[in-house]
C-alpha positions in Angstrom: 116.3 37.3 -3.8 117.4 36.8 -7.4 117.2 33.7 -9.4 119.8 32.4 -11.9 118.7 32.3 -15.5 121.0 31.2 -18.3 120.8 33.0 -21.6 121.6 30.6 -24.5 123.8 32.9 -26.6 127.4 34.1 -27.0 126.2 37.2 -28.8 127.3 40.1 -26.5 124.8 42.5 -28.0 122.0 40.1 -27.2 123.3 39.5 -23.6 123.4 43.3 -23.0 119.9 43.8 -24.4 118.4 40.9 -22.4 120.0 42.1 -19.2 118.8 45.6 -19.7 115.2 44.6 -20.6 114.8 42.0 -17.8 116.2 44.3 -15.2 113.7 46.9 -16.2 110.8 44.4 -16.1 112.0 42.6 -12.9 114.4 44.7 -11.0 116.8 42.6 -8.9 114.9 39.4 -9.4 116.9 37.8 -12.2 120.6 37.1 -12.4 121.2 36.5 -16.1 124.2 34.3 -16.9 125.8 34.0 -20.3 126.8 30.5 -21.6 130.4 31.6 -21.6 130.4 30.8 -17.9 129.9 27.1 -18.8 133.0 26.0 -20.8 131.5 22.5 -21.5 128.6 24.0 -23.5 128.7 23.8 -27.3 126.9 25.9 -29.8 123.6 24.3 -30.8 122.9 23.5 -34.4 119.9 25.6 -35.4 118.2 22.8 -37.4 114.6 24.0 -36.8 112.5 25.3 -39.7 111.0 28.1 -37.6 112.1 30.7 -35.1 110.2 28.9 -32.3 111.8 25.5 -33.0 115.3 27.0 -33.0 114.7 29.0 -29.8 113.4 25.9 -28.0 116.3 23.8 -29.2 118.8 26.3 -27.7 116.9 26.8 -24.5 116.3 23.0 -23.9 119.9 22.1 -24.5 121.2 24.8 -22.2 118.7 23.9 -19.5 119.6 20.2 -19.6 123.4 20.9 -19.8 123.5 23.3 -16.9 120.6 22.1 -14.7 119.4 25.7 -14.5 116.4 27.5 -16.1 117.4 28.7 -19.5 116.1 31.3 -22.0 116.9 31.7 -25.6 115.7 33.5 -28.6 115.8 33.0 -32.3 115.3 36.1 -34.4 115.8 37.4 -37.8 115.0 39.9 -40.6 112.2 38.9 -43.0 112.2 41.0 -46.3 109.0 40.9 -48.3 110.7 41.5 -51.7 112.9 38.4 -50.9 110.0 36.2 -50.1 110.7 36.4 -46.4 114.4 35.8 -46.6 116.9 35.9 -44.8 114.3 34.7 -42.2 115.6 32.1 -39.8 119.0 32.2 -41.7 119.6 35.8 -40.8 122.7 35.3 -38.8 124.3 33.1 -41.4 122.7 34.2 -44.7 125.9 35.2 -46.3 127.5 31.8 -45.4 129.5 32.9 -42.4 127.6 32.8 -39.1 127.6 36.1 -37.3 129.3 38.1 -40.1 127.1 41.2 -39.8 128.8 43.1 -42.6 128.5 40.3 -45.1 124.9 39.7 -44.2 124.0 43.3 -44.5 125.8 43.7 -47.9 124.0 40.6 -49.3 120.6 42.0 -48.4 121.5 45.4 -50.0 122.8 43.6 -53.1 119.6 41.5 -53.4 117.5 44.7 -53.1 119.6 46.9 -55.4 116.9 47.4 -58.0 113.9 47.3 -55.6 112.1 50.6 -55.2 111.4 52.1 -51.8 107.7 51.2 -51.7 108.6 47.5 -52.1 111.4 47.4 -49.5 109.0 46.5 -46.6 110.3 44.1 -44.0 110.0 43.1 -40.4 112.1 41.6 -37.6 110.7 38.5 -35.9 111.8 37.2 -32.5 110.6 34.2 -30.6 111.8 33.8 -27.0 111.6 30.5 -25.2 112.0 29.7 -21.5 112.7 26.1 -20.4 112.6 25.0 -16.8 114.5 22.0 -15.3 111.2 20.3 -14.5 110.2 20.4 -18.2 107.9 23.4 -18.1 108.4 25.9 -20.9 106.9 29.1 -22.3 107.2 30.8 -25.7 106.4 34.3 -26.8 107.0 36.3 -30.0 107.4 39.8 -31.1 107.4 41.7 -34.5 109.1 44.9 -35.5 107.7 46.4 -38.7 109.7 48.7 -41.1 111.6 48.8 -44.4 115.1 48.4 -45.7 117.3 51.5 -46.4 119.7 51.7 -49.3 122.8 52.0 -47.1 123.8 51.4 -43.5 123.1 54.4 -41.1 124.0 54.6 -37.4 126.2 52.6 -35.0 124.0 51.9 -31.9 123.0 48.4 -32.8 124.1 45.1 -34.4 123.0 42.7 -37.1 120.7 44.4 -39.6 119.9 47.4 -37.4 121.8 49.9 -39.6 119.7 49.1 -42.7 116.3 48.8 -40.9 114.1 51.8 -40.6 111.2 51.2 -38.2 107.7 52.0 -39.4 106.8 55.6 -38.7 110.3 56.8 -38.0 112.9 58.6 -40.1 115.9 56.9 -38.6 117.4 53.5 -38.6 117.3 51.1 -35.7 121.0 51.7 -35.2 120.3 55.4 -34.6 117.8 54.7 -31.8 118.7 54.8 -28.2 118.7 51.5 -26.3 115.6 52.5 -24.4 113.8 53.6 -27.6 114.6 50.3 -29.3 113.6 48.2 -26.2 110.2 49.8 -26.3 109.3 48.8 -29.8 111.8 46.1 -31.0 110.9 42.5 -31.8 113.1 41.3 -28.9 111.7 43.9 -26.5 108.2 42.8 -27.3 108.9 39.1 -27.0 110.7 39.6 -23.7 107.8 41.8 -22.3 105.4 39.0 -23.3 107.4 36.2 -21.7 108.7 38.2 -18.6 105.6 37.5 -16.4 106.0 33.8 -17.0 109.7 33.9 -16.3 109.1 35.7 -13.0 106.3 33.3 -12.0 108.2 30.1 -12.9 111.5 31.3 -11.3 109.6 32.2 -8.1 108.1 28.7 -8.0 111.6 27.3 -7.4 111.6 28.9 -4.0 
């Protein structure tokens, strides 16, 4: 028996990634539904000051609006030489939400004169599960690396083409889906929260 779980995003890359990872962790147990199946839902204003606050905002709204368990994440790139920016503003750092090209170019411009040894960065992801009865669970994951001087690779989205994972000689966008799932910020946060998702969904009967 599978349980319905609503993913609070319209980002098709995230939907594909969530489905792939959750199916690996809980085969046949979770039917992940995108918010596009609920025309009355609106995009939640990410007014939180942390990844956790934003992920909970999105999960709570989606759960209350659909009456179904909901999961959401808030994630972003944090660059040391930029004092942690783009941070929670990653998806809208260039002023246009979801414009990957503009966001990537802004990061590269800001780091134009920064040498390799100071281009360290990490991705952060916080995943939040909210149940109709008010229960919730939060988990986080980090993905360490540094910023390249130009985009490389096409198997990814967001900042993947300019992010080189620690210990590797390729960008995130050059990794296979399975390789990235095993070490990415989102993969780590989902692995941490998956046992709670399975347990809480099972409690619904």
